[in-house]
C-alpha positions as CSV (number, residue, x, y, z in Angstrom):
1,M,0.0,0.0,0.0
2,L,1.3,3.4,-0.9
3,V,0.8,5.9,1.9
4,L,0.9,9.6,1.1
5,A,0.6,12.7,3.3
6,R,-1.6,15.4,1.9
7,K,-3.0,18.7,3.4
8,A,-6.5,20.1,2.8
9,G,-6.7,21.3,-0.8
10,E,-4.0,19.0,-2.1
11,S,-4.6,16.1,-4.5
12,I,-3.1,12.9,-5.8
13,V,-3.6,11.6,-9.3
14,I,-4.2,7.9,-10.2
15,G,-3.5,7.1,-13.8
16,D,-4.4,9.7,-16.4
17,N,-8.0,10.3,-15.4
18,I,-8.6,9.9,-11.6
19,R,-7.9,12.7,-9.1
20,V,-8.4,12.3,-5.3
21,K,-8.5,15.6,-3.4
22,V,-8.5,16.2,0.3
23,V,-11.4,18.6,0.7
24,S,-11.2,19.2,4.4
25,V,-9.9,17.7,7.7
26,D,-12.0,18.1,10.8
27,G,-10.6,16.2,13.8
28,D,-10.7,12.5,12.9
29,Q,-12.8,13.0,9.8
30,I,-11.4,13.6,6.4
31,K,-13.5,14.6,3.5
32,I,-12.2,13.7,0.1
33,G,-13.4,14.5,-3.4
34,I,-12.9,12.1,-6.3
35,E,-12.9,13.1,-10.0
36,A,-13.2,10.2,-12.3
37,P,-14.9,9.2,-15.5
38,R,-18.5,8.1,-15.1
39,T,-17.5,4.6,-16.3
40,V,-15.4,4.1,-13.1
41,E,-17.5,2.8,-10.2
42,I,-16.7,4.4,-6.9
43,H,-18.1,3.1,-3.6
44,R,-17.4,3.3,0.1
45,E,-15.8,0.0,1.2
46,E,-18.8,-1.1,3.3
47,I,-21.1,-0.5,0.3
48,Y,-18.8,-2.3,-2.1
49,D,-18.7,-5.3,0.3
50,A,-22.5,-5.3,0.5
51,I,-22.7,-5.3,-3.3
52,R,-20.3,-8.2,-3.6
53,T,-22.2,-10.2,-1.0
54,E,-25.6,-9.6,-2.8
55,N,-24.0,-10.6,-6.1
56,R,-22.6,-13.7,-4.6
57,L,-25.9,-14.7,-3.1
58,A,-27.8,-13.9,-6.3
59,G,-25.4,-16.3,-8.1
60,Q,-26.3,-19.1,-5.7
61,T,-30.0,-19.1,-6.4
62,K,-31.5,-22.3,-7.8
63,A,-32.3,-22.3,-11.5
64,V,-36.0,-22.8,-12.3
65,S,-36.9,-24.9,-15.3
66,L,-39.0,-23.5,-18.1
67,N,-41.6,-26.2,-17.6
68,A,-42.2,-25.0,-14.0
69,L,-42.7,-21.4,-15.3
70,K,-45.2,-22.5,-18.0
71,G,-47.5,-23.8,-15.2
72,I,-47.7,-20.4,-13.5
73,S,-47.8,-18.1,-16.6
74,S,-51.3,-18.8,-17.7
75,A,-52.8,-18.9,-14.2
76,G,-51.2,-15.8,-12.7
77,L,-50.3,-13.2,-15.3
78,G,-53.7,-12.6,-17.0
79,A,-55.8,-12.7,-13.8
80,G,-57.8,-9.6,-13.1
81,R,-57.4,-8.0,-16.5
82,E,-60.3,-7.1,-18.7
83,K,-60.3,-7.7,-22.4
84,K,-60.5,-4.6,-24.6
């Protein structure tokens, strides 16, 4: 891990298109600003971990056969609709 010291208002640059700026320091809280292309996803670590967990759980769901879906399609989807 690279560790850099920066003061409020100073920045670091990652690659050609990401800039991380120390916006303010207030006690033990540091506010940073990140300039990056919209194609780069930026998340707080706890949010990133939650996304990874949800994606992993979604990948573990059981597959449903098409034959099982055919049985519910005619019974459930058209119920309550009037013909026009």
